[in-house]
C-alpha positions as CSV (number, residue, x, y, z in Angstrom):
1,M,0.0,0.0,0.0
2,F,2.7,2.5,1.0
3,Q,4.8,1.6,-2.1
4,E,1.9,2.2,-4.4
5,L,1.1,5.5,-2.8
6,R,4.8,6.5,-3.0
7,L,4.8,5.6,-6.7
8,S,1.7,7.7,-7.4
9,V,3.2,10.7,-5.6
10,K,6.5,10.3,-7.5
11,L,4.7,10.1,-10.9
12,A,2.4,13.1,-10.0
13,I,5.4,15.3,-9.1
14,R,7.3,14.2,-12.2
15,N,4.4,15.1,-14.5
16,L,4.0,18.5,-12.8
17,R,7.7,19.3,-13.2
18,T,7.6,18.2,-16.9
19,N,4.8,20.7,-17.6
20,I,6.2,23.5,-15.4
21,G,4.7,26.3,-17.4
22,R,1.2,24.9,-17.3
23,T,1.6,24.1,-13.6
24,V,2.6,27.7,-12.7
25,L,-0.3,29.2,-14.7
26,T,-2.7,26.8,-13.0
27,L,-1.1,27.7,-9.6
28,F,-1.6,31.4,-10.2
29,G,-5.4,31.3,-10.1
30,I,-5.3,29.4,-6.8
31,V,-2.8,31.8,-5.3
32,I,-5.0,34.8,-6.0
33,G,-8.0,33.1,-4.4
34,I,-6.2,32.0,-1.3
35,T,-4.4,35.4,-0.9
36,S,-7.8,37.1,-1.2
37,V,-9.3,34.8,1.5
38,I,-6.4,35.5,3.9
39,V,-6.5,39.2,3.4
40,I,-10.2,39.7,3.6
41,M,-10.8,37.5,6.6
42,S,-7.8,38.9,8.5
43,S,-8.6,42.5,7.6
44,G,-12.2,42.0,8.6
45,Q,-11.2,40.7,12.0
46,G,-8.6,43.5,12.4
47,V,-11.1,46.3,11.5
48,K,-13.7,44.8,13.7
49,K,-11.3,44.7,16.7
50,Y,-10.2,48.3,15.9
51,I,-13.8,49.6,16.0
52,L,-14.8,47.6,19.0
53,D,-11.8,48.9,20.9
54,L,-12.8,52.5,19.9
55,V,-16.3,51.9,21.2
56,G,-14.8,50.5,24.3
57,T,-13.0,53.8,25.0
58,F,-16.4,55.2,25.9
59,G,-16.7,52.7,28.6
60,N,-18.7,49.5,28.7
61,D,-20.8,50.9,31.6
62,A,-22.4,53.7,29.5
63,I,-25.9,54.1,28.1
64,Q,-26.9,56.6,25.4
65,V,-30.3,58.2,25.2
66,E,-31.0,60.0,22.0
67,V,-34.0,61.5,20.2
68,K,-35.8,59.3,17.6
69,V,-38.5,59.8,15.0
70,P,-41.6,58.1,16.4
71,A,-42.8,54.9,14.6
72,T,-39.2,54.1,13.4
73,G,-36.5,51.7,14.6
74,K,-33.6,53.4,16.4
75,T,-31.1,51.9,13.9
76,S,-33.4,52.2,10.9
77,S,-32.7,54.3,7.8
78,Q,-36.2,56.0,8.2
79,N,-35.1,57.4,11.6
80,A,-31.7,58.6,10.2
81,L,-33.2,60.0,7.0
82,G,-36.0,61.7,8.9
83,Q,-33.7,63.6,11.2
84,A,-31.3,64.4,8.3
85,M,-34.3,65.8,6.4
86,G,-35.0,68.2,9.2
87,I,-37.5,66.5,11.5
88,Q,-37.0,68.1,14.9
89,I,-37.7,66.0,18.1
90,T,-38.0,68.6,20.9
91,T,-39.3,66.4,23.7
92,L,-36.0,65.4,25.4
93,N,-35.0,68.1,27.9
94,E,-33.0,68.8,31.0
95,R,-35.9,67.6,33.2
96,D,-35.5,64.2,31.7
97,A,-31.8,64.2,32.4
98,I,-32.3,65.1,36.0
99,T,-35.0,62.4,36.4
100,L,-32.7,59.8,35.0
101,A,-29.9,60.9,37.3
102,K,-32.1,59.8,40.3
103,L,-32.4,56.2,39.1
104,P,-30.7,53.8,41.6
105,N,-28.1,52.4,39.3
106,V,-27.0,55.7,37.7
107,A,-23.6,56.9,38.9
108,A,-23.3,60.0,36.7
109,F,-24.7,61.6,33.6
110,Y,-24.3,64.4,31.1
111,S,-26.8,66.0,28.7
112,A,-25.7,67.1,25.3
113,N,-26.5,69.0,22.1
114,F,-24.3,69.9,19.2
115,T,-24.0,72.1,16.1
116,Q,-21.3,73.4,13.7
117,E,-20.0,77.0,13.7
118,I,-17.0,79.0,12.5
119,T,-14.5,79.3,15.3
120,S,-11.8,82.0,14.9
121,F,-8.7,83.4,16.7
122,G,-7.3,86.5,15.0
123,S,-7.3,85.9,11.3
124,I,-7.4,82.1,11.6
125,K,-10.8,80.6,11.0
126,K,-12.1,77.0,11.2
127,R,-15.5,75.3,11.0
128,T,-15.8,73.2,14.1
129,L,-18.2,70.9,15.8
130,L,-19.5,72.5,19.0
131,F,-20.4,69.9,21.6
132,G,-22.6,71.4,24.4
133,T,-22.5,69.3,27.5
134,S,-23.1,69.4,31.2
135,E,-20.1,69.3,33.5
136,D,-19.8,65.6,34.2
137,V,-18.4,64.5,30.8
138,P,-15.0,63.4,32.2
139,A,-16.8,61.2,34.8
140,V,-19.0,59.5,32.2
141,D,-16.6,59.3,29.2
142,P,-13.2,57.9,30.2
143,G,-11.8,59.1,26.8
144,V,-12.2,62.8,27.8
145,K,-9.0,63.7,29.6
146,I,-7.8,67.3,30.4
147,A,-4.2,67.9,29.2
148,E,-4.1,71.6,30.2
149,G,-6.4,73.8,32.3
150,S,-9.7,72.4,33.6
151,F,-13.2,71.4,32.5
152,F,-16.2,73.8,33.0
153,T,-18.4,73.5,36.1
154,A,-22.1,73.2,37.0
155,S,-21.9,76.9,37.9
156,D,-20.6,77.7,34.4
157,D,-23.5,75.8,32.9
158,R,-26.1,77.5,35.1
159,S,-24.7,81.0,34.5
160,L,-24.5,80.5,30.7
161,A,-20.7,81.2,30.9
162,Q,-18.9,81.7,27.6
163,V,-16.1,79.3,28.2
164,V,-14.8,76.4,26.1
165,V,-12.6,73.4,26.3
166,I,-10.9,72.6,23.0
167,G,-9.4,69.5,21.4
168,P,-5.7,69.3,20.6
169,D,-6.1,69.7,16.9
170,I,-8.1,72.9,17.3
171,K,-5.5,74.2,19.7
172,Q,-2.8,73.5,17.2
173,T,-4.7,75.1,14.3
174,L,-5.7,78.3,16.2
175,F,-2.7,78.8,18.6
176,G,0.1,76.6,17.3
177,D,2.7,75.9,20.0
178,A,1.5,78.9,22.1
179,N,-0.4,78.5,25.3
180,A,-4.2,78.4,24.6
181,V,-5.6,78.5,28.1
182,G,-6.7,82.0,29.0
183,Q,-7.0,83.1,25.4
184,E,-10.3,84.0,23.8
185,I,-11.8,82.7,20.6
186,K,-14.8,84.0,18.7
187,I,-17.9,81.9,18.0
188,K,-20.8,83.8,16.2
189,N,-18.9,87.1,16.9
190,K,-18.9,86.5,20.6
191,N,-15.8,85.9,22.8
192,Y,-15.4,82.5,24.5
193,K,-12.6,82.0,27.0
194,V,-10.5,78.8,26.6
195,I,-10.3,77.2,30.0
196,G,-8.9,73.8,29.0
197,V,-7.3,71.7,26.3
198,L,-8.1,68.0,25.9
199,G,-5.6,65.2,25.5
200,A,-5.3,63.5,22.1
201,R,-8.0,60.9,21.4
202,G,-8.3,60.4,17.6
203,A,-11.2,59.9,15.3
204,F,-14.2,57.6,15.5
205,G,-16.0,57.3,12.1
206,P,-16.6,60.7,10.7
207,V,-16.0,62.5,14.1
208,N,-12.5,63.6,15.0
209,Y,-12.6,64.1,18.7
210,D,-9.4,66.1,18.6
211,E,-11.3,68.8,16.7
212,L,-14.3,69.1,19.1
213,V,-15.0,72.3,21.1
214,Y,-16.8,71.6,24.4
215,L,-18.9,74.3,26.0
216,P,-21.7,74.3,28.6
217,V,-24.9,72.9,27.1
218,K,-27.1,75.7,28.4
219,T,-24.7,78.2,26.8
220,L,-25.0,76.4,23.5
221,Q,-28.8,76.2,23.8
222,K,-29.5,79.8,24.8
223,K,-26.7,81.8,23.2
224,I,-26.0,79.9,20.0
225,L,-28.9,77.7,19.0
226,G,-31.9,79.5,20.7
227,I,-33.5,76.2,21.9
228,D,-34.4,74.5,25.1
229,Y,-34.3,70.8,24.2
230,L,-31.5,68.2,24.0
231,R,-30.4,65.6,21.5
232,N,-28.6,63.2,23.9
233,V,-28.2,62.2,27.5
234,F,-25.3,59.9,28.4
235,V,-25.5,57.8,31.6
236,K,-22.9,55.9,33.5
237,V,-24.1,53.0,35.6
238,K,-22.8,51.8,39.0
239,D,-23.2,48.1,38.4
240,Q,-22.6,46.7,34.9
241,S,-24.5,43.5,35.7
242,L,-27.7,45.6,36.0
243,L,-27.1,47.3,32.6
244,D,-30.2,45.8,30.9
245,V,-32.3,46.5,34.0
246,T,-31.1,50.2,33.9
247,V,-31.9,50.4,30.2
248,A,-35.5,49.2,31.0
249,D,-35.7,51.7,33.9
250,I,-34.6,54.6,31.7
251,T,-37.1,53.6,29.0
252,D,-40.0,53.4,31.5
253,T,-39.1,56.7,33.1
254,L,-38.9,58.6,29.7
255,R,-42.2,57.1,28.6
256,R,-43.9,58.4,31.8
257,N,-42.2,61.8,31.3
258,H,-43.4,62.0,27.7
259,D,-46.9,60.5,28.3
260,I,-46.2,57.6,25.9
261,T,-48.2,54.5,26.3
262,D,-47.5,52.9,22.9
263,P,-43.9,51.8,22.5
264,D,-44.2,52.3,18.8
265,K,-44.6,56.0,19.5
266,D,-41.3,56.4,21.4
267,D,-39.6,59.7,20.5
268,F,-36.3,58.5,22.0
269,S,-34.0,55.4,21.9
270,V,-32.0,53.9,24.7
271,T,-28.9,52.0,23.8
272,S,-26.1,50.6,26.0
273,L,-22.6,50.6,24.5
274,K,-22.6,46.8,25.0
275,E,-25.5,46.6,22.7
276,V,-23.6,48.8,20.2
277,Q,-20.7,46.4,20.4
278,D,-22.9,43.4,19.8
279,I,-24.5,45.2,16.7
280,I,-21.1,46.1,15.3
281,G,-19.9,42.5,15.8
282,T,-22.9,41.1,14.1
283,V,-22.6,43.5,11.2
284,F,-18.9,42.7,10.6
285,N,-19.5,39.0,10.8
286,T,-22.2,39.3,8.2
287,I,-20.0,41.4,5.9
288,N,-17.1,39.0,6.3
289,I,-19.2,36.1,5.3
290,L,-20.5,37.9,2.2
291,L,-17.0,39.0,1.2
292,L,-15.7,35.5,1.8
293,A,-18.5,34.1,-0.5
294,L,-17.5,36.6,-3.2
295,T,-13.8,35.8,-2.8
296,S,-14.5,32.1,-3.1
297,I,-15.6,32.8,-6.7
298,S,-12.0,33.3,-7.6
299,L,-11.2,29.9,-6.1
300,I,-14.0,28.3,-8.1
301,V,-12.6,29.9,-11.2
302,G,-9.1,28.6,-10.3
303,G,-10.7,25.1,-9.7
304,V,-12.3,25.2,-13.1
305,G,-8.9,26.0,-14.6
306,I,-7.4,23.0,-12.8
307,M,-10.2,20.8,-14.1
308,N,-9.6,22.0,-17.7
309,V,-5.8,21.5,-17.4
310,M,-6.3,18.0,-15.9
311,Y,-8.6,17.0,-18.8
312,V,-6.0,18.2,-21.3
313,S,-3.4,16.2,-19.4
314,V,-5.6,13.1,-19.5
315,V,-5.9,13.5,-23.3
316,E,-2.2,14.1,-23.8
317,R,-1.3,11.1,-21.6
318,T,-3.8,8.6,-22.9
319,F,-1.1,6.3,-24.3
320,E,0.8,6.4,-20.9
321,I,-2.4,5.5,-19.1
322,G,-3.1,2.6,-21.4
323,L,0.5,1.4,-21.1
324,R,0.4,1.5,-17.3
325,K,-2.9,-0.4,-17.3
326,A,-1.5,-2.9,-19.7
327,V,1.4,-3.7,-17.4
328,G,-0.8,-4.2,-14.3
329,A,-1.8,-0.7,-13.0
330,K,-5.2,-0.6,-11.5
331,S,-7.9,2.0,-12.0
332,G,-7.4,3.2,-8.4
333,D,-3.7,3.8,-9.1
334,I,-4.5,6.0,-12.1
335,L,-7.1,7.8,-10.1
336,K,-4.7,8.5,-7.2
337,Q,-2.0,9.8,-9.5
338,F,-4.1,12.4,-11.2
339,L,-5.9,13.3,-8.0
340,L,-2.6,13.8,-6.3
341,E,-1.5,16.1,-9.1
342,A,-4.5,18.4,-8.6
343,I,-4.0,18.3,-4.8
344,F,-0.3,19.2,-5.1
345,V,-1.2,22.2,-7.3
346,T,-3.8,23.5,-5.0
347,G,-1.7,22.8,-1.9
348,A,1.3,24.6,-3.3
349,G,-1.1,27.5,-4.3
350,G,-2.4,27.5,-0.7
351,I,1.1,27.8,0.8
352,V,2.1,30.6,-1.6
353,G,-1.2,32.4,-1.1
354,I,-0.8,32.3,2.7
355,I,2.7,33.7,2.4
356,L,1.6,36.5,0.0
357,G,-1.4,37.2,2.3
358,F,0.9,37.6,5.3
359,L,3.2,40.0,3.3
360,L,0.3,42.0,2.0
361,L,-1.2,42.4,5.5
362,F,2.2,43.5,6.8
363,V,2.4,46.2,4.1
364,L,-1.2,47.3,4.8
365,S,-0.4,47.6,8.5
366,L,2.5,49.8,7.8
367,V,0.4,52.0,5.5
368,F,-2.4,52.4,8.1
369,A,0.2,53.2,10.8
370,R,1.7,55.9,8.5
371,L,-1.8,57.4,8.1
372,G,-2.3,57.5,11.9
373,F,-4.6,54.5,12.4
374,N,-3.6,52.0,15.1
375,L,-5.0,49.2,13.1
376,S,-3.2,45.9,13.5
377,L,-3.7,43.5,10.6
378,S,-2.2,40.0,11.0
379,V,-2.9,36.6,9.6
380,T,-5.4,34.8,11.9
381,S,-5.4,31.1,12.5
382,Q,-9.1,31.0,11.4
383,S,-8.2,32.5,8.0
384,V,-5.3,30.0,7.5
385,L,-7.6,27.1,8.3
386,V,-10.3,28.4,6.0
387,A,-7.8,29.0,3.2
388,T,-6.2,25.6,3.7
389,G,-9.6,23.9,3.7
390,F,-10.6,25.8,0.5
391,S,-7.4,24.8,-1.3
392,V,-7.7,21.1,-0.4
393,A,-11.4,21.0,-1.2
394,V,-10.8,22.7,-4.6
395,G,-8.1,20.2,-5.4
396,I,-10.2,17.2,-4.5
397,I,-13.5,18.4,-6.1
398,F,-12.1,19.8,-9.4
399,G,-9.4,17.1,-9.7
400,Y,-11.7,14.1,-9.1
401,Y,-13.6,14.1,-12.3
402,P,-10.6,14.3,-14.7
403,A,-8.9,11.7,-12.5
404,R,-11.9,9.4,-12.7
405,S,-12.1,9.9,-16.4
406,A,-8.4,8.8,-16.7
407,S,-9.0,5.8,-14.5
408,R,-11.9,4.5,-16.6
409,L,-9.9,4.4,-19.8
410,S,-9.7,1.0,-21.4
411,P,-6.1,-0.2,-22.0
412,M,-6.9,-1.3,-25.5
413,D,-8.7,2.0,-26.4
414,A,-5.9,4.0,-24.8
415,L,-3.1,2.2,-26.7
416,R,-5.0,2.3,-30.0
417,K,-5.0,6.2,-29.8
418,E,-1.2,6.4,-30.1
């Protein structure tokens, strides 16, 4: 048995080396497919981890309350499109925030609103995102750290103080290397005193947190927007094990405050950051599966190429097959030889594809690092197992039928064709 297998392996390798040009071209299609599987799966896992880590910087003990268009899902396109088209939900207010702060599992909270305005210092102007909040932002959001000066107080919020805390990129744009604390910037032609500068945090999606300008929420409402409602309330819980219970308590409290009896008419949504992470994980897993399915098409194409080449090989080697059968070779021996040739090609393609995938991910990691993204892309064991499984499966599936065709040739018919 071992000797027969050894002979089949030897003959398969000899034939592949004899037709090296054909072997390399066949190999090329498999290499592309395996490399694509490695890069897509590993990149998907890397990007997923990167985004989940970013969400984690907000704290796993946080809950977000935000306004929502009634009769729509909180993550639905109807809700997002409705607000983008100008539907204003004005029912969330400071009374709601204060009521939520009294719930038993709430440790801290801050209310929020935002808008965009031109911010200037001297002749330098920049359009910035103004983030109006109450004073407990650093207590709720662990990513908010003061690098210089201080954050504003509850007294600043109540008195509508014209003070701001700016991100490091805003500080660099407006003041360069000079000290920003104590300086005054203009927003809507009014002076606002810089009392603090935040530490670097980076971007999350379209929002660069290093370009935010924080100011008291009541100052933003009364002196810039001319409104008295909120867009968000962020809550930090005491006990994470009671996160779901707290979400339910917040929902019930807001429904009572807003006189809502039908859940379909909720004008707010309550989402824990743990739920956000679960949603992100599900979305990325679905996307990765779809991308993997699309990538597998290239492997199928490569497999069809192997099948065609193997059929040509069978035709070219008909006399050889007949001669081997005439001297005692069995159909199983012929089947093993041709099947091993297909497996060797796909196996070699899998190895080369894994190596190229590793090198490509290494280059991509360097590019992302140069662009300022702390995104680690590395070959995962899962991607290697899937790629190896694909390559072996392609070799067996697409090599079997040509191999079976060769094994079924009659010795007399095969010798007669020479």
